[in-house]
C-alpha positions in Angstrom: 10.8 17.5 -24.0 10.0 15.4 -21.0 10.8 15.0 -17.3 10.0 12.2 -14.9 8.7 12.6 -11.4 9.4 10.5 -8.3 7.2 10.4 -5.2 8.9 12.5 -2.5 10.2 10.5 0.5 12.4 11.3 3.4 16.0 11.7 2.3 18.6 9.8 4.1 21.4 11.9 5.8 24.0 9.3 4.9 24.5 6.1 2.9 23.2 2.9 4.5 26.0 0.4 4.9 25.4 -2.8 3.1 25.2 -5.8 5.4 27.3 -8.8 4.6 25.2 -11.9 4.4 27.5 -14.5 3.0 29.2 -15.4 6.3 26.1 -16.7 8.2 24.8 -18.6 5.1 28.1 -20.3 4.7 28.2 -21.2 8.4 24.7 -22.8 8.2 25.7 -24.7 5.1 28.8 -25.9 6.9 26.9 -27.1 9.9 24.4 -28.9 7.6 27.1 -30.6 5.7 28.9 -31.6 8.9 25.7 -33.1 10.2 25.2 -35.1 7.0 28.7 -36.4 7.2 28.4 -37.6 10.8 25.0 -39.3 10.5 21.5 -39.1 9.1 18.9 -38.2 11.6 15.9 -40.6 11.8 13.1 -38.4 13.1 10.7 -41.3 13.0 12.7 -43.0 15.7 11.8 -40.4 18.3 9.7 -41.7 21.2 6.1 -40.9 21.0 6.0 -38.9 24.2 8.9 -36.7 22.9 7.0 -36.0 19.7 3.9 -35.2 21.7 5.9 -32.8 23.8 7.3 -31.1 20.7 3.8 -30.8 19.3 2.6 -29.1 22.5 5.1 -26.3 21.9 3.5 -25.4 18.6 0.3 -23.5 17.7 -2.4 -25.7 16.3 -1.8 -24.5 12.7 1.9 -25.6 12.8 0.9 -28.7 14.6 -1.5 -29.7 11.9 1.1 -29.0 9.2 3.7 -31.2 11.1 1.2 -34.0 11.5 1.2 -34.4 7.7 4.8 -35.7 7.7 3.8 -39.4 8.3 1.0 -41.6 9.6 2.5 -41.9 13.0 2.8 -38.1 13.5 -0.6 -37.7 12.1 -2.0 -40.0 14.8 0.0 -38.3 17.5 -0.9 -34.8 16.3 -4.6 -35.7 16.6 -4.4 -36.7 20.2 -7.1 -34.9 22.1 -4.6 -34.0 24.9 -3.0 -31.6 22.4 -6.3 -29.9 21.5 -7.4 -28.5 24.9 -7.5 -24.9 23.5 -8.4 -23.5 20.2 -8.3 -20.0 18.7 -10.2 -19.8 15.4 -10.6 -16.0 15.2 -8.5 -15.7 12.0 -10.4 -18.5 10.2 -13.6 -18.8 8.4 -14.6 -22.3 9.3 -17.6 -24.0 7.7 -19.6 -26.8 9.3 -17.8 -29.5 7.3 -14.4 -28.4 8.6 -15.8 -28.1 12.1 -17.1 -31.6 11.9 -13.7 -32.9 10.8 -12.1 -31.3 13.9 -14.7 -32.7 16.2 -12.8 -35.9 16.7 -9.8 -34.0 18.1 -11.9 -31.7 20.3 -13.4 -34.2 22.7 -11.3 -32.7 25.5 -11.4 -29.1 24.3 -11.5 -26.8 27.3 -11.1 -23.3 25.9 -12.1 -21.7 22.6 -11.9 -18.2 21.1 -13.8 -17.2 18.0 -14.8 -14.1 16.1 -18.2 -13.3 14.7 -21.7 -14.7 14.9 -21.1 -17.1 12.0 -18.2 -18.7 13.7 -20.4 -19.1 16.8 -22.7 -21.2 14.8 -19.8 -23.4 13.6 -18.5 -23.9 17.1 -21.7 -25.9 17.8 -20.5 -28.5 15.3 -17.3 -29.1 17.2 -19.3 -31.1 19.8 -16.9 -30.0 22.5 -19.0 -31.1 25.4 -16.1 -30.7 27.9 -15.7 -27.0 27.0 -15.1 -24.8 30.1 -14.3 -21.4 28.6 -15.8 -19.6 25.7 -14.4 -16.2 24.5 -15.8 -14.4 21.5 -15.5 -11.0 19.9 -17.1 -9.3 16.9 -20.5 -10.6 18.0 -22.7 -7.7 17.0 -24.8 -10.0 14.9 -25.0 -12.8 17.5 -28.7 -13.4 18.3 -30.5 -14.8 21.3 -31.1 -18.1 19.4 -27.4 -18.6 18.7 -26.3 -17.8 22.2 -29.0 -20.1 23.6 -27.8 -22.9 21.4 -24.2 -22.4 22.4 -25.2 -22.6 26.1 -27.3 -25.6 25.5 -24.5 -27.5 23.7 -21.9 -26.6 26.3 -23.5 -27.1 29.7 -20.2 -27.4 31.5 -19.2 -23.8 30.7 -17.5 -22.1 33.6 -16.5 -18.9 31.8 -18.4 -17.0 29.0 -17.1 -13.8 27.6 -18.7 -11.8 24.7 -17.0 -8.5 23.8 -15.5 -5.9 23.7 -17.7 -5.3 20.7 -21.3 -4.6 21.6 -23.7 -7.5 21.6 -26.6 -5.4 20.4 -28.9 -8.3 19.6 -28.5 -10.2 22.9 -31.3 -9.6 25.4 -32.1 -10.7 28.9 -33.9 -13.7 27.5 -30.7 -15.3 26.4 -29.0 -14.5 29.7 -31.8 -16.5 31.4 -31.2 -19.4 29.0 -27.4 -19.3 29.9 -28.3 -19.4 33.6 -30.5 -22.5 33.1 -28.2 -24.4 30.8 -24.8 -23.6 32.5 -25.2 -24.0 36.2 -21.4 -24.3 36.7 -20.9 -20.8 35.4 -18.3 -18.9 37.5 -17.6 -15.9 35.2 -19.8 -14.0 32.8 -18.7 -10.9 30.9 -21.0 -9.3 28.4 -20.6 -6.0 26.5 -23.0 -3.6 25.0 -26.4 -5.1 25.9 -29.4 -2.8 25.7 -31.0 -4.1 28.8 -30.1 -6.5 31.6 -33.3 -6.9 33.7 -33.8 -8.2 37.2 -35.3 -11.5 36.0 -32.1 -12.3 34.0 -29.8 -11.4 37.0 -32.2 -13.3 39.3 -31.8 -16.4 37.2 -28.1 -16.2 37.3 -28.2 -15.8 41.1 -30.6 -18.8 41.5 -29.1 -21.3 39.1 -25.3 -20.4 39.0 -24.5 -20.8 42.7 -20.7 -20.6 42.0 -20.9 -17.4 40.0 -18.1 -15.3 41.4 -17.5 -12.7 38.6 -20.0 -10.7 36.7 -19.3 -8.0 34.2 -21.8 -5.9 32.3 -19.7 -3.5 30.2 -21.2 -0.5 28.3 -24.8 -1.6 28.8 -27.7 0.8 28.4 -29.6 -0.4 31.5 -28.6 -2.8 34.3 -30.9 -3.6 37.2 -28.8 -2.6 40.2 -31.3 -3.8 42.7 -31.1 -7.4 41.4 -27.3 -7.2 41.6 -27.6 -6.5 45.3 -28.9 -10.1 45.7 -25.8 -11.8 44.1 -24.2 -12.8 47.3 -21.7 -15.1 45.7 -20.1 -12.4 43.7 -16.5 -11.5 44.4 -15.9 -9.4 41.3 -18.3 -7.0 39.7 -17.9 -4.6 36.8 -20.4 -2.2 35.4 -17.8 -0.1 33.5 -19.3 2.2 30.9 -22.9 1.3 31.8 -25.4 4.0 32.0 -28.7 4.7 33.8 -27.6 3.2 37.1 -29.2 4.7 40.2 -26.0 5.1 42.3 -27.6 5.9 45.5 -29.6 2.7 45.6 -26.7 0.7 44.1 -24.2 1.8 46.7 -26.6 1.0 49.5 -27.2 -2.5 48.2 -23.8 -3.5 46.9 -22.0 -2.4 50.1 -23.8 -5.3 51.8 -22.6 -8.0 49.4 -20.7 -10.3 51.8 -18.0 -11.6 49.3 -17.5 -8.6 47.0 -13.8 -7.8 47.1 -13.4 -5.8 43.8 -15.7 -3.4 42.0 -15.2 -1.6 38.6 -17.2 1.5 37.9 -14.9 3.0 35.4 -16.3 5.4 32.7 -19.6 5.8 34.6 -21.3 8.7 36.3 -20.8 7.3 39.8 -21.3 10.0 42.4 -18.7 10.9 45.1 -21.2 9.9 47.8 -21.7 6.5 46.3 -18.0 6.0 45.8 -17.4 6.9 49.5 -20.1 4.5 50.7 -18.7 1.6 48.5 -15.2 2.2 49.9 -16.5 1.6 53.4 -17.7 -1.9 52.6 -16.2 -4.4 54.9 -15.3 -6.9 52.2 -14.3 -4.5 49.4 -10.5 -4.2 48.7 -10.4 -2.5 45.3 -12.6 0.2 43.7 -11.6 0.9 40.1 -13.0 4.3 39.0 -11.0 5.3 36.0 -12.2 8.3 33.9 -15.3 9.0 36.0 -16.1 12.6 35.3 -18.1 13.2 38.4 -15.2 12.2 40.7 -12.8 14.9 41.7 -9.4 14.6 43.4 -10.3 17.3 46.0 -13.2 15.2 47.3 -11.0 12.3 48.1 -8.0 14.2 49.6 -9.0 13.1 53.1 -9.5 9.5 52.2 -6.6 7.3 53.3 -6.8 3.6 53.8 -4.1 0.9 54.1 -6.6 -1.9 53.4 -8.5 -0.5 50.4 -7.3 0.8 47.1 -9.0 3.5 45.0 -7.8 3.5 41.4 -8.7 6.7 39.6 -7.0 9.3 37.4 -6.1 11.5 40.4 -4.6 8.6 42.5 -1.3 6.9 42.1 -2.5 3.7 40.4 0.9 2.0 40.3 1.4 2.5 44.0 -2.2 1.3 44.7 -1.6 -1.9 42.8 1.7 -2.4 44.7 -0.1 -2.2 48.0 -2.1 -5.4 47.1 1.1 -7.4 47.4 1.5 -9.4 50.5 5.1 -10.1 50.1 8.1 -8.6 48.3 9.3 -11.5 46.3 9.9 -11.0 42.7 7.4 -12.4 40.3 8.5 -14.3 37.2 9.3 -11.9 34.4 8.9 -12.1 30.6 12.3 -12.5 28.9 11.9 -8.9 27.7 11.8 -7.6 31.3 15.5 -8.4 31.7 16.3 -6.4 28.5 18.8 -3.6 28.9 17.1 -0.3 28.0 19.3 1.7 25.6 16.8 4.5 25.2 15.9 5.5 28.8 17.3 8.7 30.1 15.1 8.7 33.3 14.2 6.0 35.7 10.9 7.2 36.9 8.6 5.2 34.6 10.8 2.1 34.8 10.8 2.2 38.5 7.0 2.2 38.4 6.9 -0.8 36.1 9.3 -2.6 38.3 7.2 -1.9 41.4 4.2 -3.5 39.8 6.0 -6.4 38.2 7.9 -7.3 41.3 4.9 -7.5 43.5 3.5 -11.0 43.7 0.4 -11.7 45.7 0.8 -14.8 47.8 -2.5 -16.6 48.3 -4.8 -17.8 45.6 -7.6 -15.3 46.5 -5.2 -12.4 46.1 -3.9 -13.9 42.8 -7.5 -13.8 41.6 -7.8 -10.2 42.6 -4.6 -9.4 40.6 -5.8 -11.3 37.5 -9.2 -9.5 37.7 -7.5 -6.2 38.1 -5.2 -6.8 35.2 -8.3 -7.6 33.0 -10.4 -4.6 34.0 -7.4 -2.2 33.7 -6.6 -3.4 30.3 -10.3 -3.1 29.3 -10.7 0.4 30.8 -7.5 1.8 29.3 -8.3 0.5 25.9 -11.8 2.0 26.0 -10.3 5.4 27.2 -7.7 5.3 24.4 -10.5 4.5 21.8 -12.6 7.5 23.0 -9.7 10.0 22.5 -10.8 11.9 25.6 -9.0 15.3 25.6 -7.0 16.5 28.6 -5.4 13.1 29.4 -1.8 13.7 28.2 -0.4 13.9 31.8 -2.3 10.8 32.8 -1.0 8.8 29.8 2.6 9.9 30.3 2.7 9.4 34.1 0.4 6.5 34.7 -1.2 5.0 31.6 2.0 4.1 29.8 3.7 2.4 32.8 0.5 0.4 33.5 0.1 -0.8 29.9 3.8 -1.8 29.8 3.2 -3.7 33.0 0.2 -5.5 31.5 2.2 -6.7 28.6 3.8 -9.1 31.0 0.5 -10.5 32.2 0.1 -14.3 32.1 -3.4 -13.8 30.6 -3.3 -13.8 26.9 -6.3 -11.5 26.4 -4.8 -9.0 28.8 -1.6 -9.0 26.7 -3.5 -8.5 23.5 -5.7 -5.7 24.9 -2.6 -3.9 26.4 -0.8 -4.0 23.1 -4.0 -2.8 21.3 -4.3 0.1 23.8 -0.6 1.1 23.2 -1.3 1.0 19.4 -4.4 3.2 19.9 -3.5 5.9 22.5 -0.4 7.1 20.6 -2.5 7.9 17.5 -3.7 11.5 17.2 -5.2 11.4 13.7 -5.8 8.0 12.0 -6.5 9.6 8.6 -3.2 11.4 8.4 -1.3 8.6 10.3 -0.1 11.1 13.0 1.1 10.0 16.4 1.8 11.9 19.6 5.6 12.1 19.8 5.6 12.4 23.6 3.5 9.3 24.1 5.4 7.2 21.5 8.8 8.2 23.1 7.4 7.4 26.6 6.7 3.9 25.4 10.2 3.7 23.9 11.9 5.0 27.0 9.9 2.6 29.2 11.4 -0.3 27.3 8.1 -1.0 25.5 9.8 -1.7 22.1 11.6 -4.7 23.5 8.5 -5.9 25.4 6.4 -5.7 22.2 9.0 -7.4 20.0 9.2 -10.3 22.5 5.4 -10.6 22.3 5.6 -10.5 18.5 7.9 -13.6 18.6 5.2 -15.4 20.7 3.7 -18.6 19.3 0.2 -17.2 20.0 -1.1 -15.5 16.9 -3.5 -13.2 18.6 -0.7 -11.7 20.7 1.5 -11.5 17.6 -1.1 -9.5 15.7 -1.7 -7.0 18.4 2.0 -6.6 19.2 2.7 -6.0 15.5 0.0 -3.4 15.4 1.5 -1.5 18.3 5.0 -1.6 16.7 3.5 -0.4 13.4 1.8 2.6 14.9 4.7 3.5 17.2 7.1 3.3 14.2 5.4 6.3 12.6 7.7 8.3 14.9 11.1 8.4 13.4 13.0 8.0 16.6 10.9 5.0 17.6 11.4 3.5 14.1 15.2 3.7 14.6 14.8 1.9 18.0 12.6 -0.8 16.4 15.3 -1.4 13.7 18.1 -1.4 16.4 16.2 -4.0 18.4 15.9 -6.3 15.4 12.3 -5.4 14.7 12.6 -5.4 10.9 13.5 -9.1 10.8 10.7 -9.9 13.2 8.1 -8.0 11.1 9.4 -9.6 7.9 9.0 -13.0 9.4 5.5 -12.2 10.6 4.6 -10.9 7.1 5.0 -14.5 6.0 2.6 -15.8 8.6 -0.3 -17.9 7.3 -2.5 -16.0 9.7 -4.0 -13.1 7.7 -4.4 -10.8 10.7 -0.8 -11.2 11.7 0.5 -10.7 8.2 -1.7 -7.6 7.9 -0.3 -5.9 10.9 3.3 -6.9 10.0 2.7 -5.3 6.6 1.6 -2.1 8.3 4.8 -2.1 10.3 7.0 -2.5 7.3 5.0 0.2 5.5 5.7 2.7 8.3 9.3 1.7 8.7 9.9 1.9 4.9 9.3 5.6 5.0 12.8 6.0 6.4 15.5 5.8 3.7 17.9 4.2 6.2 15.5 1.2 6.8 14.8 0.2 3.2 18.0 -1.8 2.7 17.4 -3.6 6.0 13.9 -4.5 4.9 15.1 -5.9 1.6 17.9 -7.8 3.4 15.5 -9.4 5.8 13.3 -10.7 3.0 10.6 -8.2 3.5 10.2 -7.4 -0.2 9.6 -11.0 -1.2 7.2 -11.4 1.8 5.2 -8.3 0.8 4.9 -9.4 -2.9 3.9 -12.9 -1.7 1.2 -11.4 0.5 -0.4 -9.8 -2.6 -0.5 -13.1 -4.4 -1.7 -15.0 -1.4 -4.5 -12.6 -0.6 -5.2 -10.5 -3.7 -8.7 -9.4 -2.3 -10.9 -9.5 0.7 -10.7 -8.2 4.2 -11.8 -4.7 3.1 -8.5 -4.3 1.3 -6.5 -3.4 4.4 -3.8 -6.0 3.9 -3.4 -5.3 0.2 -3.2 -1.5 0.8 -0.5 -2.0 3.4 1.5 -4.3 1.3 1.3 -2.1 -1.8 2.1 1.0 0.4 5.2 -0.6 1.7 6.3 -1.7 -1.8 5.6 1.9 -3.0 8.0 3.3 -0.5 10.6 0.6 -1.2 10.3 1.2 -4.9 11.4 4.8 -4.5 14.9 3.4 -3.8 16.7 2.4 -7.0 18.2 -0.8 -5.6 15.0 -1.9 -3.8 13.0 -1.1 -6.9 15.0 -3.7 -8.8 14.4 -6.3 -6.0 10.6 -5.5 -6.2 10.6 -6.2 -9.9 12.7 -9.4 -9.5 10.3 -10.7 -6.8 7.3 -10.4 -9.2 6.2 -7.1 -7.8 5.3 -5.6 -11.2 2.7 -8.3 -11.9 1.4 -8.2 -8.3 0.9 -4.5 -8.3 -0.7 -4.4 -11.8 -3.0 -7.2 -10.6 -4.1 -5.0 -7.7 -4.6 -2.0 -10.0 -6.7 -4.0 -12.4 -8.9 -6.1 -10.2 -9.0 -4.8 -6.7 -12.0 -2.5 -6.1 -10.9 -0.9 -2.9 -9.7 2.7 -3.5 -7.0 2.7 -0.9 -5.5 -0.4 -2.6 -5.8 1.2 -6.0 -4.1 4.4 -4.8 -1.1 2.5 -3.3 -0.7 0.2 -6.2 -0.6 3.1 -8.7 1.9 4.9 -6.4 4.1 1.9 -6.3 4.0 1.6 -10.1 4.8 5.3 -10.4 7.9 4.8 -8.2 9.0 1.7 -10.0 8.8 3.7 -13.3 10.6 6.7 -11.8 14.2 5.5 -12.2 14.6 6.2 -15.9 17.7 4.7 -17.5 19.1 3.3 -14.2 17.0 0.1 -14.5 14.5 -1.4 -16.8 11.4 -1.1 -14.6 9.8 1.6 -16.6 9.7 -0.5 -19.7 8.7 -3.6 -17.6 5.7 -1.9 -16.2 4.6 -0.7 -19.6 4.9 -4.2 -21.0 2.9 -5.9 -18.3 -0.4 -7.0 -19.6 -3.2 -4.5 -18.7 -1.0 -2.1 -16.8 -1.4 1.0 -19.0 -5.1 0.3 -19.5 -5.6 -0.1 -15.8 -3.8 3.2 -15.0 -5.8 5.1 -17.7 -9.0 3.7 -16.2 -8.0 4.8 -12.7 -7.6 8.4 -13.8 -11.4 8.5 -13.9 -11.8 7.2 -10.3 -14.1 9.1 -7.9 -11.3 9.1 -5.4 -8.8 12.0 -5.8 -5.9 10.1 -4.4 -6.4 7.3 -7.0 -6.6 9.8 -9.8 -3.4 11.6 -8.6 -1.3 8.5 -8.3 -2.5 7.0 -11.6 -1.7 10.3 -13.4 1.8 10.3 -11.7 2.4 6.7 -12.9 1.4 7.6 -16.5 3.7 10.7 -16.3 6.7 8.5 -15.3 5.9 5.8 -17.8 5.6 8.3 -20.6 9.4 8.8 -20.3 9.7 5.6 -22.3 9.0 6.1 -26.1 7.1 2.8 -26.4 5.1 3.4 -23.3 4.2 6.9 -24.5 2.6 5.6 -27.7 1.0 2.7 -25.9 -0.6 5.0 -23.4 -2.1 7.0 -26.2 -3.5 3.8 -27.8 -5.1 2.9 -24.5 -7.0 6.2 -24.5 -4.6 8.1 -22.3 -4.8 11.4 -24.2 -8.6 11.6 -23.8 -8.5 10.5 -20.2 -5.8 12.9 -19.1 -7.3 15.8 -21.0 -10.6 15.1 -19.1 -8.7 14.9 -15.9 -7.0 18.2 -16.5 -10.3 19.8 -17.3 -11.9 18.7 -14.1 -9.0 19.3 -11.6 -9.4 23.1 -11.3 -10.4 22.8 -7.6 -8.4 19.6 -6.9 -5.3 19.2 -4.8 -2.0 20.6 -5.9 -0.6 17.1 -6.3 -3.3 16.1 -8.7 -3.0 19.2 -10.7 0.8 18.8 -11.0 0.5 15.2 -12.1 -2.3 15.8 -14.6 -0.3 18.5 -16.3 2.9 16.4 -16.0 1.3 13.4 -17.7 0.1 15.6 -20.6 3.6 17.1 -20.7 5.1 13.6 -21.1 2.7 12.5 -23.7 3.1 15.7 -25.7 6.7 14.8 -26.5 5.2 12.9 -29.4 3.9 15.3 -32.1 0.9 13.1 -32.8 0.0 13.1 -29.2 0.6 16.9 -29.0 -1.8 17.4 -31.9 -4.4 15.1 -30.3 -4.1 17.0 -27.0 -4.7 20.3 -28.7 -7.6 19.1 -30.8 -9.1 17.3 -27.7 -9.4 20.5 -25.7 -6.2 20.2 -23.6 -4.9 23.7 -24.2 -7.5 25.6 -22.1 -7.0 23.5 -18.9 -3.2 23.7 -19.2 -3.4 27.5 -19.5 -5.5 27.6 -16.3 -3.0 25.4 -14.5 -0.2 27.7 -15.7 -1.9 30.6 -13.8 -1.5 28.6 -10.5 0.5 30.2 -7.8 2.0 26.8 -6.9 5.4 26.4 -8.6 5.2 22.6 -9.1 1.8 23.1 -10.9 2.6 25.9 -13.2 6.0 24.5 -14.0 4.6 21.3 -15.3 1.8 23.2 -17.1 4.5 25.4 -18.7 6.4 22.2 -19.9 3.2 20.9 -21.5 2.5 24.2 -23.2 6.0 24.3 -24.5 5.7 21.0 -26.2 2.3 21.9 -27.6 3.5 25.2 -29.0 6.0 23.3 -31.2 3.0 22.5 -33.4 1.7 25.6 -35.3 -1.9 24.7 -34.9 -1.5 24.3 -31.1 0.3 27.6 -31.0 -2.7 29.3 -32.6 -5.0 27.7 -30.0 -2.8 28.9 -27.2 -3.1 32.5 -28.5 -6.8 32.1 -29.0 -7.3 30.7 -25.4 -5.4 33.7 -23.8 -2.3 31.7 -23.2 0.2 34.5 -24.1 -0.5 36.6 -21.0 -0.2 33.5 -18.8 3.1 32.5 -20.3 4.4 36.0 -20.1 3.5 36.2 -16.4 5.4 32.9 -15.8 8.4 34.1 -17.8 8.8 37.2 -15.8 7.4 36.3 -12.3 7.7 32.6 -11.5 10.1 31.6 -8.7 11.0 28.5 -10.7 13.8 29.0 -13.2 12.5 26.0 -15.1 9.0 27.5 -15.4 10.4 30.8 -16.6 12.7 29.0 -19.1 10.0 26.8 -20.6 7.5 29.7 -20.8 10.1 31.7 -22.7 10.7 28.8 -25.1 7.0 28.3 -25.7 6.6 32.0 -26.6 9.6 31.8 -28.8 8.0 28.8 -30.7 4.8 30.8 -31.1 6.4 33.8 -32.6 9.3 32.5 -34.7 7.3 32.7 -37.9 5.9 29.2 -38.3 2.6 30.1 -36.6 2.2 32.9 -39.1 2.6 30.5 -42.0 0.0 28.2 -40.6 -2.3 31.1 -39.8 -2.6 32.0 -43.5 -4.6 28.8 -43.9 -6.6 29.2 -40.7 -10.0 30.9 -40.8 -10.1 31.4 -37.0 -6.7 33.2 -36.8 -6.5 36.1 -34.2 -6.8 39.6 -35.5 -3.6 41.1 -36.7 -3.5 44.0 -34.2 -4.0 41.8 -31.2 -1.5 39.3 -32.5 1.2 42.0 -33.0 0.6 43.3 -29.5 1.0 39.8 -28.1 4.2 39.4 -30.2 5.8 42.6 -28.8 4.9 41.7 -25.2 6.3 38.2 -25.7 9.6 39.4 -27.2 10.1 42.0 -24.5 9.8 39.4 -21.7 11.9 36.8 -23.6 14.7 39.3 -23.9 14.4 40.3 -20.2 14.6 36.6 -19.2 17.7 35.8 -21.2 19.4 38.9 -19.9 19.0 37.8 -16.3 21.4 35.0 -17.0 24.0 37.1 -18.8 26.9 38.7 -17.0 28.0 41.5 -19.3 31.5 41.8 -17.8 32.2 38.1 -18.3 30.8 38.3 -21.9 33.2 41.1 -22.7 36.2 39.3 -21.3 35.3 36.1 -23.2 34.6 37.9 -26.4 38.0 39.5 -26.3 40.2 36.5 -25.1 38.2 33.4 -26.2 40.1 31.8 -23.3 38.5 28.4 -22.2 38.3 29.5 -18.6 36.4 32.7 -19.6 34.1 30.7 -21.8 33.4 28.2 -19.0 32.5 31.1 -16.7 30.0 32.4 -19.2 28.5 29.0 -19.6 28.2 28.5 -15.9 26.5 31.8 -15.4 23.9 31.0 -18.0 23.3 27.4 -16.8 20.0 26.3 -15.4 21.0 23.1 -13.6 17.5 21.8 -13.3 17.3 21.7 -17.1 19.7 18.8 -17.1 16.6 16.5 -16.6 15.3 17.6 -20.0 15.8 15.8 -23.3 15.4 17.5 -26.7 14.4 15.7 -29.8 16.3 16.2 -33.0 13.4 18.2 -34.4 13.6 20.6 -31.4 17.3 21.1 -31.7 16.9 21.7 -35.4 14.3 24.3 -34.7 16.6 26.1 -32.3 19.4 26.0 -34.9 17.1 27.5 -37.5 16.0 30.1 -35.0 19.7 31.2 -34.8 19.2 32.6 -38.3 16.0 34.4 -37.5 16.0 38.2 -38.1 15.1 38.8 -34.5 18.0 39.2 -32.1 15.8 38.2 -29.3 14.9 34.9 -30.8 18.6 34.3 -31.7 19.6 34.9 -28.1 16.8 32.7 -26.8 17.7 29.8 -29.2 21.4 30.0 -28.2 20.4 30.1 -24.5 18.3 27.0 -25.0 21.0 25.1 -26.9 23.4 26.0 -24.2 21.2 24.1 -21.6 20.8 21.0 -23.7 24.0 20.8 -25.7 26.5 21.9 -23.0 29.9 23.5 -23.9 29.6 23.0 -27.7 27.0 25.7 -27.8 29.2 28.5 -26.4 30.5 29.1 -29.9 27.0 29.6 -31.1 26.3 32.1 -28.4 29.2 34.4 -29.7 28.3 33.8 -33.3 24.9 35.2 -32.8 26.3 38.3 -31.0 28.7 39.2 -33.8 
């Protein structure tokens, strides 16, 4: 007998109403037909300036695609006025590609790239007019590379490297930057080991317009040299260590133009902070998460002209005081969104206070822009550090500030705010656990609408980080419902089709989390999410440390648990895609999710043909058998689960055996004594499924499978010992295996299950295994077996087995109902007897003709116990027709 297993997922409380899609499609078709009837549009007749204006609304990737339409558009799309900014973070450009882009980049003003290798490629763009350079992931960027970048772009006004640590950059490179880029106005560097006085002196001497300097998370910064930077208006040393704060405060307080200072995440002393606040020019001191500062020390501090931003101050109110007028600032489209989830107005009012404050003059606007940047940076760093004891801060201040920053006009601030939202809600990344209070605070503050608006942006960096935040927040079931109600599923499905790998990766993560909810699966399929996920696997089958493939396979696994969605996965080519991942991808997370998806596809039995389809896919069974030997427990577990489900099909069962599945699963069972309960259950279950075939049953017994199954039958976990009992039941059908079970001490284990298990199915199958062992066939085989147990011990085992079989059957017998039925033979009375004796879970079992025949033969056995057991078994599998047999055996 056999049973299939399905990966457990959240059960929906109600049926999901199917959406009607024919209407909109027909409307679109009607409009198109009408347009064709009226006139054919000649796009080539558009004026050149109109085409250029349209190009300017697209990102450079879509612009390049559209430029391939015709020669005219190719020429217009290459105009240098359209290529003033470039973001190549998601691309691995080589020098040849960079050289081909050089013709378009003659007026390039701003560039963003990721990694040291990309920095070397940027040199080949020959963008001599470049004003702004922003790079992240620059841990491997060396002094030589940075010096070359500075030498090739001498008109740079802004240089930013971070937030990743630039561990290989030294003060020597800073001096070269100062010499080569005299127009530099802003310099932000992260994670340097040492910034000495000579480097800072070179910046002061050669960069006379330098107004902003940021050394983030640096080991050593020469605070004395910074005291000579008279041109500075903005200074940040957030996260930097080994600063002598007494000397720093005495020197920096005299800087004539310094209006804003960031000392967040440092050990700044209260005395130094007080001294800095009394600077004549300083307006803002940002000191977030400074452990040495205490609220009590600053209770007496009150100033209408200076703002202290710390955990113990009202940051939102402090930002609002920087406003010089009360006129409303332009809002994102999402700021006008009606909030359906907010029961309180406290956080929303704080957001409005900040958003509606616009600073009038240009200098004050610069303060606001700087403040947005340092707050987003500080809050992200605090979120990444998972500092304990900040729940109140995040709920009361951190969340409103981050939601406010989503509306910044600075793209990198929007990205960093979205990343911080994605980070601070996560409690445990390994178990994908989020803090419900924080997630719901974002939802009640209108954050879902804001993030979805950003996800629809044409800027791919913003899309990626917004999708990441939506994905993490959607782990919370209530937030997931809000995302679905706000149209987030369609947005994520569209982003999953993005040609940008990072955008598609985060969108796949969002669909993975949303697909956990049964109520969202149909919506994902309707939005085209299944096709998008399958296409992702084909588009990027490897690379990127397997994150994208794992998320796509994980989402498909959740969707495949639904019968209707599983058919759509198969029709979209999902079987081939998942088998390809299981065969060729080397990342364990990808292998685990691919195997789980295949298990869920095969779990629907006769309701669709996916079980057979998976088995017939080239290399599928061989790959799953191979994965049972993985070093990763999760991979072994899901592979065994897939083989268990696939063994439900007769052809798959034999094919698995031919692929070495019997040997592999016996080895897995032998080695899973200390493994997780899930792995133990699936290992036993796979052997149970294979042992339906007598040839496989014999091979399992001869291959050493009896002993580990007996050990698993002794488990206290019902799911484990139930599947082990099922496997032993099938094995006991063969007389040789029955002897092995007796020899290995299996009788006491089965007797214990028969009498004590909380699972009716485990007790039932243990009783049937014992009945097989002692119905006489094992004795006939034992006459030819030299290693048969001693007669005395065998007889004692027989008596013990019979006693517990009888007790088990009697627990399902209502003597009063039996007497009434035996007297009247009325259909109602017979039905009542049958219902009392029914084990409803046994409806999943299927008996072969040989098994039914053996039960029938057992009805003629001289033992009344075996007769009752056979009748009871036939009643479970043959329904009402067996009632007659029950009474025949009792007469």
